[in-house]
Each structure stands twice: as structure tokens, then as C-alpha cells.
C-alpha positions in Angstrom: 81.2 79.5 116.6 83.8 76.8 116.0 82.7 73.2 115.7 83.7 72.0 119.2 82.2 75.1 120.7 78.8 74.3 119.1 79.0 70.7 120.4 79.9 71.8 123.9 77.0 74.2 124.1 74.5 71.6 122.7 75.7 68.9 125.2 75.4 71.4 128.1 71.9 72.5 126.9 70.5 69.0 126.8 72.2 68.1 130.0 70.5 71.1 131.8 67.1 70.3 130.3 67.5 66.7 131.5 67.5 68.0 135.1 63.9 69.0 134.6 62.9 65.4 134.0 62.3 63.3 137.2 65.2 61.1 138.0 63.3 57.8 137.6 62.2 58.8 134.1 65.4 60.4 133.0 67.4 58.4 130.3 70.9 57.4 131.5 72.5 58.9 128.4 70.9 62.2 129.2 72.4 62.2 132.7 75.9 61.5 131.3 75.9 64.4 128.7 77.6 66.6 131.2 80.6 64.2 131.2 80.6 64.4 127.4 80.6 68.2 127.6 83.6 68.1 130.0 85.5 65.8 127.6 84.7 68.1 124.7 85.9 71.1 126.7 89.3 69.4 127.2 89.6 68.6 123.5 88.5 72.1 122.6 91.1 73.7 124.8 93.8 71.5 123.3 92.9 71.7 119.6 91.0 75.0 119.2 92.4 77.0 122.1 91.0 78.8 125.1 89.0 82.0 124.7 87.3 84.1 127.4 83.9 84.1 125.7 83.5 80.5 126.5 84.3 80.8 130.3 80.6 80.5 131.3 80.4 77.2 129.4 83.7 76.0 131.0 82.4 76.8 134.5 79.0 75.2 133.8 80.7 72.0 132.5 82.8 71.8 135.7 79.8 72.2 137.9 77.6 69.7 136.1 80.1 66.8 136.3 79.8 66.6 140.2 76.0 66.8 139.7 76.2 63.9 137.3 78.2 61.8 139.8 75.7 62.6 142.6 72.8 61.7 140.3 74.4 58.3 139.5 74.9 57.7 143.2 71.3 58.4 143.9 70.2 56.2 141.0 71.9 53.2 142.7 69.9 53.7 145.9 66.3 52.4 146.5 63.6 54.8 145.3 62.6 57.3 147.9 59.7 59.7 148.2 59.3 62.5 145.7 61.5 65.5 146.0 60.4 68.2 148.4 59.0 71.4 147.0 62.1 73.3 148.2 64.5 70.9 146.3 62.4 71.1 143.2 62.5 74.9 143.3 66.2 74.9 143.8 66.7 72.5 140.9 64.6 74.7 138.6 66.5 77.8 139.7 69.8 75.9 139.1 68.7 75.1 135.6 67.6 78.7 134.9 71.1 80.0 136.1 72.8 77.3 133.9 70.7 78.3 130.9 71.6 81.9 131.5 75.3 81.1 131.6 74.9 79.0 128.4 73.1 81.9 126.7 75.9 84.2 127.7 78.6 82.0 126.2 76.5 81.6 123.0 76.0 85.3 122.7 79.6 86.2 123.3 81.0 83.7 120.9 78.6 84.9 118.2 79.2 88.7 118.5 83.0 88.1 118.8 83.6 85.2 116.5 86.8 83.4 115.7 86.2 84.1 112.0 87.7 82.3 108.9 89.7 84.3 106.4 88.7 83.6 102.8 90.9 81.2 100.9 93.3 83.1 98.5 92.3 82.4 94.9 95.7 82.7 93.3 98.1 79.9 92.2 100.8 80.8 94.8 101.1 80.0 98.5 101.8 83.0 100.7 104.8 83.8 102.9 105.3 86.6 105.3 108.2 88.4 107.1 108.6 91.2 109.6 111.1 94.1 109.6 111.8 97.2 111.7 113.9 99.8 110.0 115.4 103.0 111.2 115.8 106.0 108.8 118.9 107.6 110.0 118.4 110.5 107.6 115.3 111.6 109.4 115.4 112.5 113.2 112.2 111.7 115.1 110.8 115.2 115.7 108.3 113.9 118.3 110.7 112.7 121.0 113.0 114.7 123.2 116.1 112.6 122.6 118.3 114.2 119.8 119.6 110.8 118.7 116.1 109.3 118.0 115.4 108.6 114.4 112.2 107.7 112.6 111.4 103.9 112.9 109.3 102.2 110.4 107.7 98.8 111.0 106.9 96.6 108.0 105.2 93.3 107.4 105.6 91.7 103.9 103.4 89.2 102.2 104.8 87.4 99.1 104.4 84.4 96.7 106.0 81.5 98.5 107.0 77.9 98.3 106.6 76.5 101.9 108.6 73.5 102.8 105.6 71.8 104.4 106.9 72.2 108.0 105.7 75.8 108.6 102.4 76.6 110.2 100.2 79.6 109.2 100.7 82.6 111.4 97.8 83.7 113.6 95.8 86.8 112.5 97.4 88.6 115.5 99.6 87.3 118.2 98.1 87.5 121.6 100.2 90.6 122.5 99.0 92.3 119.3 95.4 91.4 120.0 95.6 93.0 123.5 97.1 96.1 121.9 94.5 96.2 119.1 92.1 98.5 120.9 94.9 100.9 121.8 95.2 102.6 125.2 91.6 103.1 126.0 90.8 102.8 129.7 87.1 102.0 129.0 87.7 98.8 127.1 89.3 95.7 128.7 92.5 94.7 126.9 91.5 91.1 126.6 88.3 91.9 124.6 89.8 90.9 121.3 92.3 88.3 122.4 90.3 85.7 120.4 91.9 87.3 117.2 95.0 85.3 118.1 93.0 82.2 117.4 92.1 83.2 113.8 94.3 81.3 111.4 95.8 82.9 108.2 97.1 81.4 105.0 100.6 83.0 105.4 103.7 81.1 106.4 106.4 82.9 108.4 109.8 83.1 106.6 108.8 80.6 103.9 111.0 80.6 100.8 109.9 82.9 98.0 108.4 81.3 95.0 110.5 80.8 91.9 109.3 82.7 88.8 110.6 83.7 85.4 110.5 87.4 86.4 110.5 89.3 89.7 107.1 90.2 91.3 105.5 93.7 91.2 105.5 95.5 94.6 102.5 97.0 96.3 102.8 99.2 99.5 99.9 99.6 101.9 99.4 102.3 104.6 96.7 102.6 107.3 96.1 104.7 110.3 94.6 102.1 112.5 95.8 98.5 112.6 98.5 97.0 110.3 96.6 93.7 110.0 93.3 95.1 109.0 93.5 94.2 105.3 95.1 90.8 105.6 92.5 89.1 103.3 93.5 91.5 100.6 97.3 91.1 101.3 96.9 87.3 101.0 94.8 87.5 97.9 97.3 89.8 96.1 100.3 87.8 97.2 98.7 84.6 95.9 98.4 86.2 92.5 102.0 87.1 92.2 102.5 90.4 94.1 104.8 91.4 97.0 102.6 93.4 99.4 104.4 95.6 101.9 102.3 96.8 104.9 103.8 99.9 106.5 103.4 100.8 110.2 103.6 104.6 110.3 104.8 105.9 113.7 102.2 107.5 116.0 99.1 106.4 114.1 98.9 102.6 114.4 97.6 101.2 117.8 100.6 98.9 117.6 103.4 98.1 115.1 105.4 94.9 114.7 109.0 94.4 115.8 111.5 92.5 113.7 110.4 89.2 115.3 106.7 89.9 114.9 106.2 91.1 118.5 103.7 93.9 119.1 105.0 97.4 120.0 102.1 99.3 121.5 101.5 103.0 120.9 100.4 105.3 123.6 97.4 107.3 122.2 98.0 110.0 124.8 101.0 111.1 122.9 101.0 114.9 122.8 101.6 115.2 119.1 98.9 112.7 118.3 96.4 114.6 120.5 97.4 117.8 118.7 96.6 116.2 115.3 93.2 115.1 116.5 92.4 118.5 118.1 93.1 120.1 114.7 91.0 117.5 112.8 88.1 117.8 115.3 87.9 121.6 115.2 84.5 122.8 114.0 85.9 124.8 111.1 87.8 121.8 109.8 84.7 119.6 110.1 82.6 122.2 108.3 85.1 122.6 105.5 85.3 118.8 105.0 81.5 118.9 104.7 81.8 121.6 102.0 84.3 119.4 100.1 81.9 116.5 100.3 78.7 118.2 99.1 80.4 120.5 96.5 78.6 120.1 93.1 81.2 121.8 90.9 85.0 121.2 90.5 85.7 124.8 91.3 83.7 124.8 94.5 85.4 121.6 95.7 88.9 122.9 94.8 88.3 126.1 96.8 87.2 124.0 99.8 90.3 121.8 99.5 92.6 124.8 99.4 91.0 126.1 102.5 91.2 122.7 104.2 95.0 122.5 103.6 95.4 126.0 105.2 93.3 124.9 108.2 95.3 121.6 108.8 99.0 122.4 108.8 99.8 119.6 111.2 97.9 117.1 109.1 99.5 118.3 105.8 103.0 118.1 107.3 102.3 114.6 108.6 100.9 113.3 105.4 104.1 114.5 103.6 106.0 112.5 106.3 104.0 109.4 105.4 104.9 109.9 101.8 108.6 110.1 102.8 108.0 106.8 104.9 106.8 105.1 101.7 109.9 106.3 99.8 112.2 105.1 102.6 110.5 101.7 102.6 111.1 101.4 98.8 114.8 102.2 99.4 115.0 99.4 102.0 113.3 97.0 99.6 115.9 97.8 97.0 118.6 96.8 99.5 116.7 93.6 100.4 116.4 92.8 96.6 120.2 92.9 96.3 121.2 90.9 99.3 121.2 87.1 99.8 118.0 86.8 101.8 114.8 85.0 100.9 113.5 87.9 98.8 116.7 88.6 97.0 115.9 89.3 93.3 112.2 88.7 93.9 111.0 92.4 93.9 110.4 94.3 90.7 110.8 97.9 91.9 110.1 99.2 88.4 106.4 98.2 88.9 105.3 99.7 92.2 101.7 100.0 93.3 100.8 102.2 96.3 97.5 101.8 98.2 96.0 102.6 101.6 92.9 102.7 103.7 91.5 105.8 105.3 94.5 108.2 106.0 96.6 105.6 104.2 94.5 106.2 101.1 95.4 109.9 101.3 99.1 108.9 101.7 98.8 106.9 98.5 97.7 110.0 96.7 100.4 112.1 98.3 103.1 109.7 97.3 101.8 109.2 93.7 101.9 112.9 92.9 105.3 113.5 94.5 107.5 110.4 93.7 108.0 109.0 90.2 108.4 105.5 91.6 104.6 105.2 91.9 103.3 103.3 88.9 99.6 103.1 90.0 97.6 103.8 93.2 94.4 102.9 95.1 92.7 105.0 97.7 90.4 102.8 99.9 87.9 105.4 101.3 90.4 108.0 102.3 89.7 111.7 102.5 92.6 113.3 100.5 94.5 116.5 101.0 98.0 118.0 101.0 100.0 118.2 97.8 97.5 116.4 95.6 95.4 119.6 95.9 98.0 121.4 93.7 99.5 118.5 91.7 97.5 116.4 89.3 97.7 112.6 89.2 99.8 111.4 86.3 99.6 107.6 87.0 96.5 105.3 87.0 94.5 105.7 90.1 91.4 104.0 91.6 89.2 105.8 94.2 87.1 103.2 96.1 84.4 105.0 98.2 81.9 104.1 100.9 78.3 105.2 100.9 77.8 108.0 103.5 74.4 107.8 105.3 74.1 111.6 105.2 75.2 112.0 101.6 74.9 108.8 99.7 75.7 110.3 96.3 78.7 112.5 97.3 82.2 111.9 96.1 84.8 113.7 98.3 87.6 112.9 95.9 85.8 113.9 92.7 88.2 116.8 92.1 91.2 114.5 91.8 89.4 112.0 89.7 88.3 114.7 87.3 91.8 116.3 87.1 93.7 113.0 86.7 95.9 113.0 83.6 96.1 109.2 83.4 93.5 106.4 83.7 91.2 107.2 86.6 88.5 105.1 88.2 85.9 106.0 90.8 83.6 103.6 92.5 81.1 103.8 95.3 80.0 100.6 97.1 76.4 100.9 98.0 75.7 99.8 101.6 79.4 100.0 102.6 80.6 102.2 105.5 84.1 103.2 106.5 84.4 100.2 108.8 83.2 97.9 106.1 86.6 98.0 104.4 89.3 95.4 105.1 88.7 92.6 107.6 86.8 94.8 110.0 83.5 93.6 108.6 84.4 90.0 109.8 85.1 91.1 113.4 81.5 90.5 114.5 78.4 92.3 115.7 80.0 94.0 118.7 82.5 95.8 116.5 79.7 97.2 114.4 77.7 98.3 117.4 80.4 100.9 118.0 80.8 101.9 114.4 78.5 102.8 111.5 76.4 99.7 110.7 76.9 98.5 107.1 74.2 97.3 104.8 76.4 94.9 102.9 77.3 91.3 103.6 80.9 91.1 105.1 82.0 88.3 102.9 80.7 90.0 99.8 82.3 93.3 100.7 85.7 91.5 100.9 85.0 90.0 97.5 84.3 93.4 96.0 87.5 95.0 97.5 89.7 92.1 96.4 88.2 91.7 92.9 88.6 95.4 92.0 92.0 95.9 93.6 93.4 92.8 91.9 91.9 93.8 88.5 93.3 97.3 88.8 96.9 96.2 89.6 96.7 93.3 87.1 96.0 95.9 84.4 98.3 98.7 85.4 101.3 96.7 86.9 101.1 93.6 84.8 99.5 94.8 81.6 96.6 92.3 81.8 93.2 93.3 80.3 90.3 93.5 82.8 86.7 93.6 81.8 85.9 94.6 85.4 87.4 98.0 84.8 85.5 98.6 81.5 82.3 99.7 83.3 79.5 98.6 85.7 79.5 94.9 86.3 76.5 92.6 86.6 78.5 90.6 89.1 78.7 93.6 91.5 75.4 95.5 91.1 76.0 97.4 94.3 79.1 99.1 92.8 78.6 102.5 91.1 81.5 102.7 88.7 82.8 105.4 86.4 86.2 106.0 84.7 88.0 108.2 82.2 91.2 107.8 80.3 94.0 110.2 79.6 97.6 110.5 78.7 100.1 112.2 81.0 
């Protein structure tokens, strides 16, 4: 809970409890706490912002103020006989109802917190920009209009020199927060509106930082929400990287327009449903299980070959994602040569490619099919498509969760073992799929509908950021990193192995 929210709830709590004390023995200051609570609500609405989780407290404060006025009026009258039994019962019931409303507000603000993003640790401030690009070389095959082309949404984080007049952007604008849960009819769209109240450390359209050399570029892909790894984006940008988050069509619950507005995606799209029907078929699920539990490279390779044959839609789509990444790099080259804020700031000879979940598979796909990839990271993505037949020839880090049902399994072990360049594989004990990115900060309600992690959210973010930064520092900037030399005493929950090779 935010500071003013705590004060409001405490003022209301003591004000309610004060009604259990007989009026003649009740301290005057206790009777006036409801007025203080009402004043705090006004200040809170102006400075911290309204959120629906506090509505029970807002209503309670509004109801208690007239009660305070009535109590003050009665106090000015001569003492009368004791309250009747009926009035005493009604007063107690009123206090119970008030305490219930107060508990509801406290619970809702706790399970759906307005969280704080960790402060970036690098020497640079962070800027951000939005783009929406159309690839006129590739028709959109999933619409009926012949003149529709594939549109790619991008948000960029970069080292910046703010003028001092900019304000940090919200974690999500309110329209994005309402689109966050997608088109589900079972979840109210306002459920995560409080994400619009979370402040970031990124300044919209700030000037790029001046440096002796352009900054390495890192692309990021994800199949859920574009903003879900913002702590990592800010951390990398603060250390001198330009991070490009790609919104791939038909997979993100929303993407951003060129002005940062949310463009929702209808999850009832026919092609999207066909992809999920393929992925949810029993034979695909069984084959993925075979991949996961395979104990030899040969067994895992056979299972992966079979999986590719069973998922033609998924394989074709992952190749399209790889093409999306290539198109974005083409657009970045154009930005680098124009006269905008990022002109000359991007080093496209040093390109890192990373992603979460399906985006991690896309990172592998791009790094085996496009020579522009200098290094890649897969954040707990199940890989498939062309990497089954083509070996990695650039440094690559596989960052895995710990599955409840198979805690010592490594689904991407085949690609790690066959990698011809430096390869790293790590498993984070206690982490689940939803532990990655900022999802672990979203609160208890989010984890009730996902796999409950056994690792502290803040520490999980520290692990992701530290290893991702160390990897890119080494393989894009040539900086040595002891963290990549072997298991670390600072991160005992990380099982870490590596091998080195020469393409």
C-alpha cells in the first residue's frame, strides 16, 4: 500500500473503534479522526490517484464525516439518559460493517498493489519512444483485405539525457491497463487499472545520451504483454544499451500505437484460436513432455523433430516472428541515419536478441537464421522450428524455470549441447513461468491464477537482471564477467553450467 492509503485506513480504523467508547468518555480527537481521514482521501486522490480497490475506504470516510458532525452536535447538548439497547446494537452493527469495508480495502490494495519498480543501477537516465511500422513487403495473411500489410509495434528504451521537464511514463496507460487481461469475458476490464499508477524511470522522447560510440542494440519479444519486462529494459538501458521491445501481431493482448495508445487484440481471432488448438492437442502436449524428460541428446532430438512435424502452424508463425525481428532491425537502421533523437546512437553491428516464453523461442529462431544476431537469451521459452536443424553459432544463454513436475529437466538441453559458440544454461530454483519479468510484482491475486513461485519477487528480478546484463556485457561489449564463470555464492538458487566453443 502507498503511504497515504495506509494513513487513511489507520485513521478510519481508530475512528470506527472510537464509536465503541461511550460518547461522554470518548476523547474529542478520536471523534474527529473521520474528518482527518476525509482530508487524507482528498490529498490521496490528488497526489497518488484514484484506484477502485480503495472505494470501500472512500465510501466509509464519506459516511463517517456526517456521523462526526452529529456526534459533535450531541456533545454540545446536556447529558441525557444512556443509549437504548436498540441504538447500542445498531451502533455496534455499524462498526462491524465499517470494519468489514475497511478490511476489504486493505485486502484489495494488498493483493493488487501499486508496486515500485527497482531503481536502475546504471549511470544513464532512461528515455523511451513508441513506433508503429508497416512492412509493405509482407501482406498480412490473416485479414481478408488484400492491401493489409503486417504491422509491427515497437517501444524503445535508451540511454538518455532528460531536460528536467519530462515526467516518467506510467507503467501502463489506463487504456493499456484495461486491455492487459485481453478479451476475457470473465474478468472485469478495470481489474488492473491500478497499473496506470505505477511510475517508471523512463522519460518519453527524452534526448539520447551523448557517448563516444553508439550503443549496442537488444531486441525483445514476448507473446503476452509488451511491458512485462520493463525492469529489465530500464536496467539494460541505464547501462548503455538500446532495448527494442517488439509487439508481434496476433499474440500480444495489446500493442502500442505511435503515440503510445493501446491497440487491443481480439483473442477470438480465428487464426489465434487455430494456433492454440494445435498447441493444446494431446499429442503435442505428450511430445513436449517427451522433450522435457528425455535423458539423452538423441531422444530429445527425435522428440523435437516429431514436435516440428506436429506443429506446422506454430513453426510457420515462429519463422514469421524471426522475420519481424529482421524487419525491425531494418527500420532501426533507417532511424540511425535520419535526424531524430536516436540518429547515430545505435550500433547495429552489436545486436543482442532476447525474449520471454514464445519470444525466447523467437530469439533462438532468429539467431540461427540471421547473421545480424551477435548473441541471444531465451527466458524460459520452449524452443522449436529451425533451431532443431541448425546449430547455434553465436553465444546464447538459456534461463529456465523450475518445473514442479520435473525440477531437474532442461527442455532446451539439445540446443545447449549442440551450440558451437559459448553457451550457458541456468535453472532458477523456486521460479515458475510467471516469475519472469515484472509479473512477480503484480501481487498475490495474479499468482493465485498462475503457478505459485517459491522465490522472492524482488530477488527474482535481481537474478534476471544480473545474469542478462552480465551476458550482454561480455558478448556485446567484450567486458569480462565473473558471474558467467560458474555457480555464484551471491545466487545460490541458480544452477549454472556452461561450455565454450568456436563456430
